[in-house]
VOGU-3710 file (C-alpha; in Angstrom, 3 decimals, decimal comma):
1> mkykihnshr> 2,260/-95,161/9,669  5,198/-97,181/8,430  8,460/-95,577/7,459  12,061/-96,695/7,139  14,381/-95,875/9,979  18,030/-95,213/9,253  20,689/-96,963/11,323  21,488/-93,774/13,237  17,828/-93,399/14,204  17,663/-97,048/15,250
11> fmfvfltils> 20,731/-96,504/17,432  19,075/-93,446/18,974  15,945/-95,483/19,740  17,978/-98,213/21,446  20,031/-95,620/23,330  16,885/-93,841/24,502  15,356/-97,146/25,576  18,407/-98,071/27,651  18,520/-94,572/29,106  14,838/-94,578/30,018
21> nltyrlfsit> 15,204/-98,093/31,439  17,975/-96,926/33,776  15,965/-93,817/34,613  12,951/-95,982/35,412  15,016/-98,179/37,753  16,354/-95,140/39,597  12,836/-93,720/39,621  11,338/-96,884/41,095  14,048/-97,101/43,753  13,783/-93,434/44,735
31> ynkstsagew> 9,987/-93,142/44,556  9,077/-96,595/45,806  5,951/-95,313/47,537  4,291/-93,870/44,427  3,668/-97,156/42,617  0,998/-95,786/40,298  3,431/-93,399/38,603  6,063/-96,135/38,377  3,609/-98,597/36,853  2,435/-96,004/34,330
41> fglkllifed> 6,018/-95,245/33,306  6,848/-98,947/33,106  3,825/-99,561/30,891  4,874/-96,737/28,561  8,386/-98,206/28,458  7,068/-101,668/27,551  4,973/-100,198/24,725  8,023/-98,238/23,543  10,200/-101,380/23,510  7,522/-103,324/21,609
51> qiktr> 7,447/-100,595/18,965  11,213/-100,937/18,482  11,108/-104,738/18,244  8,362/-104,732/15,598  10,401/-102,546/13,237
//
């Protein structure tokens, strides 16, 4: 499933990644006890970042 991404879409992906990264940091600080949810979200974020880098 390969398709070309326009520059605006690429910017949106980067913006969303930064936003979700900040959200994850706030999430991990606020909900420090629930590590399983934080780890799951962090794993999803890592996969998401890898998808951006490979394009």
